[in-house]
LOFI-162467 format. One line per 5 residues: for each residue x, y, z of N, C-alpha, C. Coordinates in Angstrom, 3 decimals, always signed. Layout:
BEGIN
X,Y,Z,X,Y,Z,X,Y,Z ~ ...
***
This chain:
BEGIN
+0.853,-1.195,+0.000,+0.000,+0.000,+0.000,+0.886,+1.242,+0.000 ~ +0.516,+2.206,-0.833,+1.298,+3.434,-0.928,+1.125,+4.264,+0.337 ~ +2.223,+4.722,+0.873,+2.181,+5.560,+2.072,+2.018,+7.011,+1.643 ~ +0.856,+7.577,+1.940,+0.569,+8.932,+1.481,+0.462,+9.937,+2.621 ~ +0.519,+9.482,+3.860,+0.210,+10.375,+4.984,+1.167,+11.556,+5.071
+2.408,+11.389,+4.589,+3.371,+12.474,+4.705,+3.556,+13.297,+3.453 ~ +2.824,+12.973,+2.404,+3.067,+13.645,+1.131,+2.988,+15.164,+1.240 ~ +2.030,+15.688,+1.974,+1.867,+17.145,+2.052,+2.937,+17.796,+2.929 ~ +3.533,+17.025,+3.849,+4.409,+17.634,+4.858,+5.807,+17.031,+4.934 ~ +6.159,+16.164,+3.997,+7.434,+15.459,+4.104,+8.652,+16.375,+4.018
+8.489,+17.571,+3.467,+9.645,+18.474,+3.358,+9.977,+19.143,+4.687 ~ +9.087,+19.056,+5.652,+9.304,+19.736,+6.923,+10.587,+19.251,+7.598 ~ +11.471,+20.200,+7.893,+12.733,+19.927,+8.597,+13.676,+19.030,+7.809 ~ +13.518,+19.009,+6.474,+14.398,+18.167,+5.651,+14.951,+18.974,+4.472 ~ +16.172,+18.668,+4.055,+16.689,+19.231,+2.803,+15.986,+18.558,+1.626
+15.611,+19.346,+0.610,+14.853,+18.757,-0.500,+15.316,+19.315,-1.838 ~ +15.038,+18.547,-2.869,+15.205,+18.954,-4.256,+13.797,+19.130,-4.821 ~ +13.583,+20.120,-5.672,+12.248,+20.392,-6.183,+12.176,+20.150,-7.685 ~ +11.164,+19.399,-8.106,+10.878,+19.262,-9.530,+10.289,+20.587,-10.000 ~ +10.883,+21.175,-11.032,+10.595,+22.568,-11.372,+10.233,+22.699,-12.837
+9.041,+23.259,-13.105,+8.617,+23.520,-14.481,+8.750,+24.995,-14.835 ~ +8.883,+25.848,-13.810,+8.875,+27.285,-14.034,+7.490,+27.871,-14.015 ~ +6.466,+26.996,-13.883,+5.086,+27.440,-13.836,+4.590,+27.622,-12.411 ~ +3.340,+28.043,-12.284,+2.798,+28.460,-10.992,+2.745,+27.345,-9.956 ~ +2.357,+26.130,-10.349,+2.205,+25.068,-9.351,+3.543,+24.656,-8.749
+4.552,+24.492,-9.595,+5.859,+24.086,-9.067,+6.465,+25.204,-8.217 ~ +6.210,+26.459,-8.588,+6.740,+27.578,-7.808,+6.028,+27.681,-6.462 ~ +4.709,+27.513,-6.441,+3.982,+27.571,-5.169,+4.397,+26.426,-4.262 ~ +4.585,+25.228,-4.824,+5.044,+24.095,-4.018,+6.428,+24.359,-3.445 ~ +7.323,+24.925,-4.259,+8.661,+25.267,-3.794,+8.583,+26.283,-2.666
+7.735,+27.281,-2.822,+7.577,+28.307,-1.789,+7.100,+27.690,-0.479 ~ +6.051,+26.874,-0.546,+5.473,+26.301,+0.669,+6.463,+25.347,+1.343 ~ +7.179,+24.558,+0.536,+8.169,+23.638,+1.107,+9.332,+24.407,+1.726 ~ +9.694,+25.537,+1.112,+10.821,+26.329,+1.606,+10.512,+27.000,+2.941 ~ +9.225,+27.133,+3.264,+8.849,+27.718,+4.545,+9.129,+26.767,+5.704
+9.218,+25.465,+5.405,+9.363,+24.467,+6.479,+10.591,+23.589,+6.324 ~ +11.196,+23.579,+5.131,+12.371,+22.754,+4.880,+13.455,+23.569,+4.197 ~ +14.497,+22.901,+3.733,+15.633,+23.605,+3.114,+15.792,+23.168,+1.665 ~ +15.545,+24.076,+0.745,+15.687,+23.794,-0.686,+17.157,+23.709,-1.064 ~ +17.491,+22.669,-1.841,+18.877,+22.468,-2.264,+19.084,+22.685,-3.758
+17.993,+22.672,-4.516,+18.142,+22.834,-5.952,+16.857,+22.516,-6.684 ~ +16.893,+22.726,-8.005,+15.736,+22.534,-8.862,+16.060,+21.506,-9.943 ~ +15.166,+20.549,-10.131,+15.313,+19.562,-11.196,+14.470,+19.987,-12.387 ~ +15.105,+20.081,-13.555,+14.400,+20.431,-14.785,+14.801,+19.439,-15.873 ~ +13.827,+18.740,-16.406,+14.078,+17.814,-17.510,+13.908,+18.545,-18.831
+14.841,+18.304,-19.752,+14.817,+18.950,-21.062,+14.448,+17.943,-22.148 ~ +13.943,+18.453,-23.279,+13.699,+17.603,-24.430,+15.031,+17.088,-24.968 ~ +14.948,+16.115,-25.891,+16.159,+15.433,-26.361,+17.260,+16.382,-26.808 ~ +16.885,+17.450,-27.520,+17.905,+18.357,-28.058,+18.447,+19.316,-27.002 ~ +17.801,+19.350,-25.838,+18.250,+20.233,-24.766,+17.905,+21.693,-24.974
+17.004,+21.979,-25.950,+16.671,+23.370,-26.273,+15.420,+23.870,-25.558 ~ +14.615,+22.969,-25.011,+13.377,+23.331,-24.328,+13.169,+22.405,-23.136 ~ +12.465,+22.928,-22.128,+12.113,+22.061,-21.005,+11.032,+21.093,-21.447 ~ +11.058,+19.905,-20.872,+10.112,+18.868,-21.257,+8.685,+19.238,-20.856 ~ +8.507,+19.891,-19.718,+7.165,+20.141,-19.201,+6.464,+21.321,-19.871
+7.126,+22.484,-19.923,+6.472,+23.692,-20.410,+7.125,+24.289,-21.647 ~ +8.119,+23.610,-22.204,+8.738,+24.104,-23.424,+9.507,+25.397,-23.258 ~ +10.080,+25.616,-22.065,+10.814,+26.851,-21.811,+12.269,+26.717,-22.235 ~ +12.882,+27.783,-22.765,+14.297,+27.723,-23.125,+15.170,+27.672,-21.873 ~ +16.285,+26.962,-21.941,+17.155,+26.807,-20.764,+17.609,+28.132,-20.161
+17.816,+29.155,-20.999,+18.302,+30.425,-20.455,+17.242,+31.093,-19.584 ~ +15.967,+30.889,-19.890,+14.906,+31.462,-19.065,+14.783,+30.705,-17.745 ~ +14.910,+29.390,-17.820,+14.898,+28.576,-16.601,+16.075,+28.947,-15.712 ~ +17.238,+29.149,-16.321,+18.421,+29.527,-15.554,+18.220,+30.881,-14.893 ~ +17.558,+31.807,-15.600,+17.292,+33.126,-15.027,+16.375,+33.014,-13.819
+15.371,+32.142,-13.894,+14.502,+31.913,-12.748,+15.314,+31.352,-11.577 ~ +16.124,+30.340,-11.851,+16.925,+29.711,-10.798,+17.887,+30.711,-10.165 ~ +18.496,+31.554,-10.986,+19.434,+32.556,-10.470,+18.719,+33.533,-9.545 ~ +17.515,+33.971,-9.949,+16.772,+34.911,-9.123,+16.301,+34.254,-7.828 ~ +15.934,+32.980,-7.914,+15.520,+32.241,-6.721,+16.731,+31.926,-5.839
+17.894,+31.778,-6.474,+19.113,+31.507,-5.727,+19.370,+30.042,-5.473 ~ +18.944,+29.184,-6.421,+19.147,+27.743,-6.268,+19.827,+27.170,-7.508 ~ +20.652,+26.143,-7.329,+21.289,+25.503,-8.479,+20.298,+24.645,-9.257 ~ +20.609,+24.446,-10.542,+19.783,+23.606,-11.406,+20.408,+22.227,-11.575 ~ +19.553,+21.217,-11.546,+19.935,+19.861,-11.929,+19.173,+19.577,-13.218
+19.855,+19.574,-14.364,+19.162,+19.401,-15.634,+19.758,+18.240,-16.429 ~ +18.919,+17.667,-17.289,+19.371,+16.629,-18.210,+18.367,+16.529,-19.344 ~ +18.858,+16.210,-20.531,+17.999,+16.007,-21.686,+17.644,+14.536,-21.801 ~ +16.400,+14.260,-22.186,+15.960,+12.867,-22.290,+14.792,+12.746,-23.250 ~ +14.686,+11.595,-23.884,+13.498,+11.257,-24.667,+12.476,+10.647,-23.714
+11.265,+10.432,-24.204,+10.279,+9.771,-23.337,+10.715,+8.346,-23.023 ~ +11.512,+7.732,-23.903,+11.945,+6.352,-23.689,+12.860,+6.225,-22.477 ~ +13.814,+7.145,-22.338,+14.762,+7.048,-21.224,+14.500,+8.086,-20.137 ~ +13.329,+8.711,-20.175,+13.002,+9.777,-19.221,+13.175,+9.312,-17.784 ~ +12.592,+8.160,-17.454,+12.623,+7.725,-16.059,+14.040,+7.462,-15.576
+14.840,+6.785,-16.377,+16.202,+6.451,-15.946,+17.044,+7.721,-15.780 ~ +16.863,+8.683,-16.662,+17.609,+9.934,-16.552,+17.154,+10.726,-15.330 ~ +15.844,+10.740,-15.095,+15.303,+11.432,-13.925,+15.836,+10.808,-12.644 ~ +15.880,+9.498,-12.608,+16.400,+8.791,-11.433,+17.869,+9.138,-11.201 ~ +18.644,+9.256,-12.281,+20.050,+9.639,-12.128,+20.179,+11.027,-11.496
+19.291,+11.955,-11.899,+19.313,+13.293,-11.300,+18.949,+13.218,-9.818 ~ +17.978,+12.378,-9.481,+17.595,+12.218,-8.076,+18.752,+11.630,-7.260 ~ +19.456,+10.673,-7.831,+20.595,+10.083,-7.128,+21.677,+11.128,-6.879 ~ +21.909,+11.969,-7.879,+22.893,+13.037,-7.725,+22.481,+13.977,-6.598 ~ +21.202,+14.351,-6.582,+20.701,+15.238,-5.525,+20.802,+14.566,-4.162
+20.471,+13.285,-4.109,+20.570,+12.548,-2.842,+22.011,+12.522,-2.355 ~ +22.943,+12.314,-3.276,+24.353,+12.286,-2.899,+24.845,+13.648,-2.408 ~ +24.137,+14.715,-2.812,+24.469,+16.057,-2.340,+23.788,+16.382,-1.016 ~ +22.956,+15.454,-0.531,+22.322,+15.642,+0.768,+20.817,+15.780,+0.769 ~ +20.176,+15.776,-0.407,+18.718,+15.886,-0.459,+18.074,+14.636,+0.140
+16.988,+14.831,+0.857,+16.258,+13.723,+1.466,+14.833,+13.600,+0.941 ~ +14.354,+14.641,+0.247,+12.967,+14.680,-0.222,+12.924,+15.258,-1.629 ~ +12.016,+14.731,-2.464,+11.695,+15.346,-3.744,+10.363,+16.065,-3.587 ~ +10.332,+17.362,-3.876,+9.101,+18.151,-3.804,+8.564,+18.367,-5.217 ~ +7.262,+18.138,-5.406,+6.619,+18.388,-6.696,+5.382,+19.252,-6.480
+4.867,+19.823,-7.569,+3.724,+20.721,-7.488,+2.403,+20.077,-7.845 ~ +2.319,+18.758,-7.758,+1.088,+18.060,-8.139,-0.049,+18.339,-7.165 ~ -1.255,+18.538,-7.718,-2.451,+18.716,-6.906,-3.304,+17.448,-6.876 ~ -3.412,+16.771,-8.006,-4.387,+15.689,-8.151,-3.753,+14.313,-8.326 ~ -2.558,+14.132,-7.829,-1.884,+12.846,-7.979,-2.672,+11.744,-7.266
-2.914,+10.600,-7.933,-3.639,+9.508,-7.271,-2.845,+8.926,-6.113 ~ -3.562,+8.446,-5.110,-2.891,+7.888,-3.931,-2.147,+6.605,-4.269 ~ -2.592,+5.896,-5.286,-1.952,+4.645,-5.679,-1.474,+4.751,-7.128 ~ -0.305,+4.220,-7.384,+0.245,+4.288,-8.725,+0.865,+5.619,-9.063 ~ +1.277,+6.374,-8.066,+1.907,+7.680,-8.272,+3.336,+7.477,-8.777
+3.625,+8.000,-9.979,+4.943,+7.795,-10.572,+6.047,+8.392,-9.716 ~ +5.858,+9.607,-9.213,+6.884,+10.234,-8.388,+7.140,+9.428,-7.122 ~ +6.100,+8.836,-6.569,+6.276,+7.999,-5.383,+7.140,+6.784,-5.701 ~ +6.906,+6.192,-6.872,+7.663,+5.005,-7.268,+9.142,+5.324,-7.489 ~ +9.443,+6.436,-8.186,+10.847,+6.723,-8.487,+11.609,+7.198,-7.250
+10.944,+7.923,-6.356,+11.653,+8.354,-5.146,+11.996,+7.157,-4.274 ~ +11.108,+6.184,-4.215,+11.398,+4.983,-3.425,+12.574,+4.217,-4.007 ~ +12.704,+4.216,-5.324,+13.829,+3.525,-5.950,+15.158,+4.162,-5.563 ~ +15.128,+5.472,-5.286,+16.355,+6.209,-4.989,+16.594,+6.333,-3.486 ~ +15.549,+6.141,-2.696,+15.695,+6.294,-1.252,+15.368,+7.685,-0.762
+14.536,+8.413,-1.525,+14.065,+9.729,-1.108,+12.599,+9.641,-0.683 ~ +12.161,+10.606,+0.109,+10.744,+10.742,+0.406,+10.123,+11.678,-0.631 ~ +8.797,+11.619,-0.750,+8.076,+12.471,-1.685,+7.297,+13.532,-0.921 ~ +7.470,+14.804,-1.321,+6.723,+15.899,-0.719,+5.890,+16.612,-1.765 ~ +4.577,+16.696,-1.523,+3.676,+17.384,-2.451,+2.813,+18.354,-1.642
+3.306,+19.560,-1.387,+2.602,+20.517,-0.526,+1.207,+20.896,-1.023 ~ +0.963,+20.747,-2.337,-0.329,+21.146,-2.905,-1.290,+19.974,-3.069 ~ -0.870,+18.788,-2.692,-1.662,+17.589,-2.964,-3.060,+17.699,-2.355 ~ -4.067,+17.404,-3.179,-5.476,+17.422,-2.808,-5.977,+18.817,-2.411 ~ -5.232,+19.853,-2.757,-5.653,+21.219,-2.473,-6.734,+21.640,-3.467
-7.724,+22.394,-3.006,-8.731,+22.942,-3.893,-8.062,+23.832,-4.938 ~ -8.445,+23.657,-6.197,-7.755,+24.363,-7.272,-7.887,+25.878,-7.150 ~ -9.057,+26.354,-6.824,-9.257,+27.803,-6.684,-8.457,+28.328,-5.494 ~ -8.427,+27.566,-4.411,-7.652,+27.991,-3.238,-6.167,+28.097,-3.580 ~ -5.688,+27.144,-4.382,-4.264,+27.142,-4.737,-3.894,+28.378,-5.549
-4.687,+28.677,-6.573,-4.343,+29.822,-7.417,-4.584,+31.139,-6.678 ~ -5.596,+31.178,-5.805,-5.817,+32.384,-4.999,-4.627,+32.645,-4.078 ~ -4.124,+31.588,-3.427,-2.977,+31.755,-2.535,-1.758,+32.223,-3.316 ~ -1.557,+31.643,-4.484,-0.437,+32.010,-5.345,-0.459,+33.506,-5.658 ~ -1.632,+33.999,-6.057,-1.763,+35.410,-6.413,-1.626,+36.306,-5.182
-2.261,+35.904,-4.081,-2.229,+36.713,-2.858,-0.820,+36.832,-2.291 ~ +0.007,+35.825,-2.516,+1.394,+35.878,-2.051,+2.224,+36.896,-2.834 ~ +1.718,+37.285,-4.000,+2.431,+38.280,-4.796,+3.194,+37.716,-5.978 ~ +2.971,+36.456,-6.314,+3.631,+35.896,-7.493,+2.994,+36.455,-8.765 ~ +3.822,+36.584,-9.788,+3.366,+37.070,-11.090,+3.665,+35.991,-12.119
+2.643,+35.541,-12.828,+2.841,+34.482,-13.812,+2.050,+34.781,-15.074 ~ +2.611,+34.397,-16.199,+2.050,+34.720,-17.509,+1.651,+33.438,-18.244 ~ +0.505,+33.461,-18.898,+0.059,+32.317,-19.690,+0.920,+32.223,-20.955 ~ +1.536,+31.046,-21.162,+2.440,+30.881,-22.302,+2.050,+29.734,-23.226 ~ +1.148,+28.858,-22.774,+0.667,+27.757,-23.599,-0.829,+27.626,-23.396
-1.585,+27.448,-24.479,-3.025,+27.230,-24.373,-3.436,+26.059,-25.248 ~ -4.440,+25.333,-24.775,-5.064,+24.286,-25.577,-6.343,+24.870,-26.156 ~ -6.348,+25.079,-27.460,-7.459,+25.754,-28.121,-8.719,+24.908,-28.158 ~ -8.593,+23.614,-27.891,-9.763,+22.732,-27.896,-10.432,+22.658,-26.531 ~ -9.856,+23.344,-25.528,-10.389,+23.271,-24.167,-10.855,+24.641,-23.659
-11.258,+25.500,-24.575,-11.840,+26.774,-24.177,-10.885,+27.950,-24.154 ~ -9.597,+27.703,-24.301,-8.625,+28.787,-24.319,-8.482,+29.340,-25.731 ~ -8.010,+30.576,-25.835,-7.821,+31.215,-27.134,-6.427,+31.833,-27.203 ~ -6.026,+32.231,-28.384,-4.718,+32.881,-28.530,-4.670,+34.199,-27.765 ~ -5.837,+34.822,-27.560,-5.884,+36.079,-26.819,-5.514,+35.882,-25.344
-5.571,+34.640,-24.854,-5.166,+34.368,-23.468,-3.652,+34.387,-23.303 ~ -2.929,+34.152,-24.384,-1.469,+34.113,-24.301,-0.924,+35.474,-23.884 ~ -0.032,+35.464,-22.917,+0.575,+36.689,-22.426,-0.177,+37.328,-21.281 ~ -1.368,+36.833,-20.977,-2.125,+37.420,-19.871,-1.544,+36.957,-18.531 ~ -1.595,+37.826,-17.551,-1.093,+37.543,-16.207,-2.261,+37.114,-15.330
-2.045,+36.092,-14.518,-3.112,+35.621,-13.636,-3.413,+36.663,-12.563 ~ -4.653,+37.095,-12.524,-5.148,+38.039,-11.529,-6.480,+37.494,-11.020 ~ -6.986,+38.021,-9.901,-8.297,+37.570,-9.428,-9.390,+37.732,-10.479 ~ -9.397,+38.842,-11.198,-10.414,+39.064,-12.218,-10.285,+38.072,-13.366 ~ -9.048,+37.782,-13.763,-8.836,+36.831,-14.867,-9.230,+35.420,-14.434
-8.933,+35.055,-13.195,-9.326,+33.732,-12.692,-10.853,+33.609,-12.691 ~ -11.536,+34.666,-12.279,-13.001,+34.659,-12.297,-13.509,+34.489,-13.729 ~ -12.873,+35.178,-14.657,-13.254,+35.054,-16.067,-13.070,+33.630,-16.571 ~ -11.934,+33.015,-16.222,-11.683,+31.643,-16.651,-12.766,+30.705,-16.124 ~ -13.127,+30.864,-14.863,-14.169,+30.005,-14.297,-15.507,+30.225,-14.993
-15.806,+31.470,-15.351,-17.048,+31.752,-16.076,-17.035,+31.114,-17.462 ~ -15.830,+30.861,-17.977,-15.688,+30.164,-19.273,-15.569,+28.653,-19.078 ~ -15.827,+28.196,-17.852,-15.773,+26.759,-17.508,-14.374,+26.173,-17.694 ~ -13.365,+26.982,-17.368,-11.975,+26.556,-17.444,-11.427,+26.430,-16.026 ~ -10.750,+25.324,-15.746,-10.165,+25.112,-14.424,-9.205,+26.253,-14.103
-9.336,+26.888,-12.933,-8.484,+28.048,-12.617,-7.007,+27.709,-12.502 ~ -6.685,+26.432,-12.313,-5.286,+25.998,-12.269,-4.827,+25.406,-13.594 ~ -5.756,+25.247,-14.532,-5.379,+24.626,-15.801,-5.016,+23.162,-15.646 ~ -5.567,+22.507,-14.635,-5.175,+21.125,-14.346,-5.696,+20.131,-15.369 ~ -6.618,+20.575,-16.223,-7.079,+19.712,-17.301,-6.253,+19.864,-18.562
-5.134,+20.581,-18.454,-4.277,+20.821,-19.613,-4.686,+22.022,-20.431 ~ -5.564,+22.874,-19.848,-6.041,+24.042,-20.585,-4.947,+25.052,-20.868 ~ -4.042,+25.252,-19.905,-2.989,+26.253,-20.107,-1.798,+25.968,-19.186 ~ -0.660,+26.558,-19.557,+0.540,+26.534,-18.724,+1.043,+27.970,-18.574 ~ +1.798,+28.194,-17.507,+2.289,+29.544,-17.237,+3.794,+29.549,-16.971
+4.356,+30.745,-17.014,+5.748,+30.977,-16.621,+5.756,+32.069,-15.550 ~ +6.388,+31.774,-14.419,+6.437,+32.720,-13.304,+7.630,+33.654,-13.491 ~ +7.378,+34.961,-13.343,+8.448,+35.924,-13.591,+8.768,+36.802,-12.378 ~ +7.993,+36.665,-11.294,+8.292,+37.455,-10.099,+7.500,+36.906,-8.917 ~ +7.904,+37.314,-7.728,+7.204,+36.874,-6.523,+8.138,+36.766,-5.343
+7.614,+36.334,-4.188,+8.398,+36.334,-2.951,+9.613,+35.423,-2.952 ~ +9.656,+34.422,-3.827,+10.859,+33.577,-3.912,+11.979,+34.256,-4.693 ~ +11.611,+35.230,-5.515,+12.547,+35.826,-6.461,+13.253,+37.033,-5.845 ~ +14.559,+37.090,-6.042,+15.318,+38.235,-5.564,+15.106,+39.452,-6.465 ~ +14.725,+39.220,-7.705,+14.438,+40.289,-8.659,+13.535,+39.691,-9.749
+12.723,+40.533,-10.413,+11.831,+40.021,-11.458,+12.608,+39.590,-12.696 ~ +12.039,+38.627,-13.418,+12.630,+38.181,-14.670,+12.044,+39.028,-15.791 ~ +12.882,+39.784,-16.471,+12.416,+40.634,-17.564,+12.394,+39.811,-18.856 ~ +11.218,+39.729,-19.467,+11.052,+38.896,-20.659,+10.485,+39.707,-21.810 ~ +10.720,+39.199,-22.993,+10.171,+39.772,-24.219,+9.287,+38.710,-24.878
+8.091,+39.109,-25.292,+7.174,+38.187,-25.951,+7.564,+38.032,-27.420 ~ +7.638,+36.790,-27.870,+7.961,+36.506,-29.265,+6.675,+36.181,-30.032 ~ +6.809,+35.849,-31.288,+5.639,+35.551,-32.119,+4.989,+34.243,-31.685 ~ +3.668,+34.240,-31.699,+2.906,+33.045,-31.315,+3.179,+31.912,-32.296 ~ +3.323,+30.712,-31.746,+3.521,+29.505,-32.551,+2.279,+28.634,-32.411
+1.763,+28.139,-33.511,+0.591,+27.272,-33.503,+0.999,+25.870,-33.903 ~ +0.476,+24.888,-33.158,+0.781,+23.480,-33.443,-0.463,+22.657,-33.126 ~ -1.274,+22.406,-34.145,-2.504,+21.651,-33.944,-3.458,+22.395,-33.037 ~ -3.864,+21.743,-31.953,-4.811,+22.358,-31.027,-4.127,+23.248,-29.993 ~ -2.816,+23.390,-30.096,-2.064,+24.196,-29.127,-1.545,+25.487,-29.768
-1.415,+26.510,-28.926,-0.737,+27.731,-29.321,+0.232,+28.116,-28.200 ~ +1.400,+28.581,-28.582,+2.477,+28.868,-27.642,+2.946,+30.308,-27.799 ~ +3.282,+30.922,-26.674,+3.895,+32.255,-26.686,+5.319,+32.119,-26.182 ~ +6.297,+32.000,-27.064,+7.686,+31.906,-26.604,+8.116,+33.195,-25.912 ~ +8.870,+33.052,-24.856,+9.440,+34.186,-24.143,+10.952,+34.118,-24.246
+11.583,+35.281,-24.345,+13.041,+35.336,-24.288,+13.430,+36.432,-23.296 ~ +14.617,+36.327,-22.778,+15.058,+37.319,-21.794,+15.223,+38.673,-22.467 ~ +14.725,+39.692,-21.801,+14.784,+41.046,-22.353,+16.114,+41.687,-21.985
***
């Protein structure tokens, strides 16, 4: 049976490594874990060519800028979906050898049984910390905004109610209300949208970005960002 009782609080009083997408959920989880534990670094998986992050398609230089402002080292590696797990495990082993005891992730709706992160952390000898697990989606995004984080919509699924006009918008209480009125999950947990965080209480300084031309790929539209 999967042990889930500590998932929300396992980072307390422990050094941890955080799985990092650069988006709002991973940043809020990092923030909450950092209030009770000690962050040692950020894990970011890249696509095979190493030019974009696997999760949100962010360029490495933007991820590095986030890490620099947060003040944490990056643990990165490029991988295909075929070798993703083995490469991820190698990064976890490296972090463990540096003293990490917990992997923190920003998952809200992870199932209690069959959780992939739970399986890989056990293989490495780490505990799993998910500060946002089972949190109400509206409560999570409200807390994120109230804390003062600033995040921009950079990916939308056009088949799930989002439009190209949503790209580049910053999450605010009014925008969250609008999304809900459009029957869109305020956290985008159904894959409706992804964001990039550019400022907030974890950051020593804001990340200055420039919006590039929108890219369309099937039912998705992307707003690439580059450092200004």
